[in-house]
C-alpha positions in Angstrom: 39.1 -10.7 151.9 42.8 -9.6 152.2 43.8 -6.0 152.1 46.9 -4.4 150.6 48.2 -0.9 150.8 49.3 0.5 147.4 50.5 4.0 146.3 48.2 6.0 144.2 48.4 9.2 142.2 45.8 12.0 142.1 45.2 13.5 138.6 42.7 16.1 137.5 40.0 14.9 135.2 40.3 18.1 133.1 43.9 19.1 132.2 45.1 20.8 129.1 48.3 22.2 127.5 48.3 25.7 126.2 50.2 26.4 123.0 51.1 29.4 120.9 49.7 29.8 117.4 51.6 32.9 116.5 55.3 33.5 115.8 57.2 36.2 117.6 58.6 37.3 121.0 56.8 36.9 124.3 56.0 40.5 125.2 54.5 39.9 128.6 53.7 36.9 130.9 50.8 37.5 133.3 50.6 34.2 135.2 52.9 31.8 136.9 52.8 28.3 138.3 50.2 28.0 141.1 48.1 30.9 139.8 44.3 30.4 139.5 43.0 31.5 136.2 39.5 32.0 134.7 38.4 30.9 131.2 39.4 33.5 128.7 41.9 35.2 131.0 45.0 36.6 129.3 48.1 34.5 130.0 50.7 35.8 127.5 51.0 38.5 124.9 53.2 37.8 121.8 54.9 40.6 119.8 54.7 39.7 116.1 56.8 42.3 114.2 56.9 40.2 111.0 53.1 39.7 111.0 52.7 43.4 111.5 54.9 44.2 108.6 53.0 41.7 106.4 49.8 43.4 107.4 51.1 46.9 106.6 52.3 45.7 103.1 49.0 44.1 102.4 47.2 47.3 103.4 49.5 49.2 101.0 48.8 46.8 98.1 45.1 47.0 98.8 45.3 50.8 98.6 47.2 50.5 95.3 44.5 48.2 93.8 41.8 50.6 95.0 43.5 53.5 93.2 44.0 51.3 90.1 40.4 50.3 90.2 39.3 53.9 90.3 41.6 54.8 87.4 40.4 51.9 85.3 36.7 52.7 86.0 37.3 56.3 84.7 39.2 54.9 81.7 36.3 52.5 81.0 33.7 55.3 81.1 35.8 57.3 78.6 36.3 54.3 76.4 32.6 53.5 76.4 31.8 57.1 75.5 34.3 57.1 72.6 32.8 53.7 71.4 29.3 55.1 71.4 30.4 58.2 69.4 32.3 56.0 67.0 29.2 53.8 66.6 27.0 56.7 65.8 29.5 58.2 63.4 29.9 54.8 61.6 26.1 54.5 61.2 25.8 58.0 59.8 28.7 57.3 57.4 27.2 54.1 56.3 23.9 55.9 55.4 25.7 58.7 53.5 27.8 56.1 51.6 24.6 54.3 50.5 23.2 57.7 49.4 26.4 58.3 47.3 27.3 61.4 49.3 30.5 59.8 50.8 32.9 57.4 49.3 33.4 53.8 50.5 36.8 54.8 51.8 35.2 57.1 54.3 33.2 54.2 55.6 36.3 52.0 55.9 38.0 54.8 57.8 35.1 55.1 60.3 34.9 51.3 60.6 38.6 51.2 61.6 38.0 54.0 64.2 35.1 52.0 65.6 37.2 48.8 65.8 39.9 50.7 67.7 37.3 52.2 70.2 35.8 48.7 70.7 39.3 47.3 71.4 40.0 50.1 73.9 36.7 49.4 75.7 37.5 45.7 75.9 40.9 46.5 77.2 39.5 48.9 79.9 37.0 46.2 80.9 39.8 43.6 81.3 41.9 46.1 83.3 39.0 46.8 85.6 38.3 43.1 86.1 42.0 42.5 86.9 42.1 45.4 89.4 38.9 44.1 91.1 40.2 40.6 91.3 43.5 41.8 92.7 41.6 43.9 95.3 39.6 40.9 96.4 42.7 38.8 96.7 44.6 41.3 98.7 41.5 42.0 100.9 41.3 38.2 101.7 45.0 38.3 102.6 44.4 41.3 104.9 41.5 39.6 106.6 43.6 36.4 107.1 46.5 38.5 108.7 44.0 40.4 110.9 42.6 37.0 112.0 46.2 35.8 112.9 46.8 38.9 115.1 44.1 37.5 117.4 46.6 34.7 118.3 49.0 37.4 119.8 46.9 37.0 123.0 47.1 33.5 124.5 44.2 32.9 126.9 43.1 30.2 129.4 40.8 27.6 127.9 38.9 27.0 131.2 38.9 27.8 134.9 41.8 26.1 136.7 45.3 26.3 138.1 48.6 26.8 136.2 50.6 23.6 137.0 53.4 24.1 134.5 55.1 27.0 132.7 57.8 26.7 130.1 57.9 30.3 128.8 59.4 33.6 129.8 59.3 37.2 128.6 61.7 37.6 125.7 61.5 34.0 124.5 61.3 33.6 120.7 58.5 31.5 119.4 59.5 30.1 116.0 57.4 28.4 113.3 59.1 25.1 114.2 58.1 25.6 117.9 54.5 26.3 116.8 54.5 23.3 114.4 55.9 20.9 117.0 53.3 21.9 119.6 55.7 23.3 122.2 53.5 24.1 125.2 53.6 27.4 127.1 51.5 26.4 130.0 49.7 23.4 131.5 46.4 24.1 133.2 44.4 21.7 135.4 40.9 22.0 136.9 41.2 20.8 140.6 37.4 20.7 141.0 37.3 17.0 139.8 40.1 14.5 140.5 40.7 10.9 139.9 42.9 8.3 141.7 45.2 6.2 139.6 46.4 3.0 141.3 48.4 0.1 139.8 47.3 -3.2 141.3 49.6 -6.2 140.9 47.9 -9.0 138.9 48.4 -11.6 141.7 46.4 -9.4 144.1 43.4 -9.2 141.8 41.0 -12.2 142.2 39.7 -13.5 139.0 36.0 -12.8 139.8 36.8 -9.4 141.1 38.7 -8.5 137.9 36.0 -9.8 135.7 33.4 -7.7 137.6 35.6 -4.6 137.7 35.0 -1.6 135.5 37.3 1.2 134.5 36.8 4.9 135.0 35.0 5.2 131.7 32.6 2.4 132.6 34.2 -0.2 130.4 34.6 -3.7 131.8 38.2 -4.8 132.8 38.9 -8.3 131.8 41.6 -10.5 133.4 42.7 -14.1 134.1 
């Protein structure tokens, strides 16, 4: 069996790029190329002034809807009380009209008052529903923004060594950079390595090639 000497390359089995998922400026960078990191270790902090402003505005809108909801609840309670009073008055008027004590005009007047009170109650109920829906919508927005603030801290996905760094304090991370997947770091785990060797086809016997298997266990076919 002939022997040949070929160059090879060592590559880690586990290697990953680390990306930013939040727009803003890099506030601090805590690691550099060659540093060993642990899973969950903080790598970069991102200052997100626009996100902070959006969160403040959402909190303000939520407080407004809370105040509106309280006011509409009070208005609804008053409207319901007026409606009950109008209903009782209408029933009494109807009874007195049947007994001939009051005229039909008195009944019509009280019926109009009752209809107005019923419309006021329906309006107050609609206003309360709208305020509650607005409050829920803004609350969902607040929760979404709070969730996004978690991405201000970029952490290591696993134990390893920083093999590449393409960021520096003060760098602006734009929406385009986030969407394009521009990496901040590359981290590799040196605990497990593999050797990559390109063997020329003429140096691979047919039987050897047919019996060879790749790293993942799949058979390598050849001619």
